[in-house]
SENU-808204 format. One line per 4 residues: for each residue x, y, z of C-alpha. Coordinates in steps of 0.05 Angstrom, whole numbers. Layout:
X:Y:Z  ...
END
This chain:
738:1135:-235  658:1155:-237  612:1106:-249  600:1137:-322
673:1130:-351  674:1064:-312  630:1043:-360  644:1094:-424
713:1050:-405  702:979:-405  715:932:-462  702:871:-472
773:819:-462  776:769:-529  860:764:-507  890:746:-437
950:734:-409  956:673:-361  950:701:-297  916:672:-271
845:699:-238  836:674:-155  777:641:-143  759:682:-80
767:750:-130  710:722:-173  672:707:-109  687:776:-84
662:812:-139  599:762:-154  573:782:-88  585:868:-94
550:852:-153  487:825:-136  477:868:-78  474:930:-127
415:886:-156  354:892:-106  308:859:-136  341:783:-136
320:741:-97  384:689:-78  347:624:-101  339:658:-180
405:650:-204  476:611:-188  538:605:-227  590:541:-249
665:566:-229  716:531:-277  781:553:-272  836:494:-272
859:472:-324  831:413:-333  758:445:-314  778:478:-376
789:439:-411  729:388:-406  686:461:-426  716:466:-485
695:402:-502  634:418:-487  635:486:-521  661:463:-591
629:386:-595  557:414:-635  608:446:-683  649:389:-698
584:341:-709  553:393:-751  549:388:-831  602:465:-823
635:434:-771  658:379:-808  691:409:-859  741:452:-807
804:426:-808  822:387:-739  880:442:-727  827:499:-732
785:462:-683  847:449:-637  861:533:-651  789:541:-619
795:491:-569  870:522:-553  832:593:-547  792:568:-496
824:537:-455  886:590:-455  831:633:-416  847:620:-342
763:620:-319  703:623:-334  638:632:-313  577:603:-324
509:646:-311  436:626:-309  379:645:-284  317:592:-256
251:593:-299  196:617:-257  124:600:-266  104:640:-312
138:689:-365  135:752:-317  180:711:-269  228:679:-313
233:750:-350  237:794:-282  298:731:-262  328:728:-332
338:811:-321  359:813:-258  419:758:-268  433:796:-331
447:862:-294  490:821:-241  536:806:-296  539:879:-334
562:896:-251  607:845:-238  637:862:-303  649:934:-281
671:910:-216  720:873:-246  743:932:-298  754:963:-231
797:919:-213  839:901:-270  794:839:-290  771:828:-367
716:798:-397  682:776:-457  603:761:-444  591:698:-475
526:675:-519  539:643:-586  487:597:-611  554:533:-627
544:527:-562  464:534:-541  464:457:-556  431:403:-505
521:368:-496  532:443:-470  480:446:-427  483:381:-392
560:380:-391  556:446:-350  499:418:-301  433:469:-328
375:433:-292  299:433:-316  284:502:-287  344:535:-298
363:577:-364  424:588:-396  442:662:-390  520:658:-409
592:649:-408  641:703:-378  710:685:-402  759:719:-341
830:738:-345  876:798:-342  898:835:-408  961:866:-432
935:919:-472  861:966:-479  830:931:-539  803:1006:-570
734:1029:-559  676:1017:-624  635:1070:-656  572:1060:-609
509:1084:-640  477:1148:-607  413:1137:-561  379:1192:-614
391:1136:-675  343:1079:-627  286:1140:-599  213:1145:-619
169:1195:-581  103:1149:-571  39:1195:-600  -16:1126:-604
13:1095:-654  73:1052:-664  96:1034:-739
END
């Protein structure tokens, strides 16, 4: 498949089947994705892999802890929280991605953007192999309890979680915003 077709055809997968995702495949795809990002320093990123039922349960607990303790979360019936938890624990694997915090903003931005490039390449390489993913950065998981639970270091920044799994049906595509609608020609002043 040509790269343009691959990019166009890839979808975020929210519903996975129960087929396990082998850790070796994840490592292979991450290694390949990192090699496609020439500016990345090997020390500027790391991942945590959760691919067992026990690890997925703990991860779901960390993800939902803040929600269940919030004012809104306390109004959510326990059965609905159980549905959320089951949804996360049924996903065969999760890759938690972190970038290093640099000594200045430019280094931080470069590390973060390079790691985002790795994540995007990882998704495309996975799609070629029939592996679907969803890149998750939801605000409900952006809290100290979650960061402690995943082992985020002081000198690291949370980039996101890739939920991984094989799927039975490819979702339909969504409408895309044409690039022309995002286009501005600079003429000395931007409004």
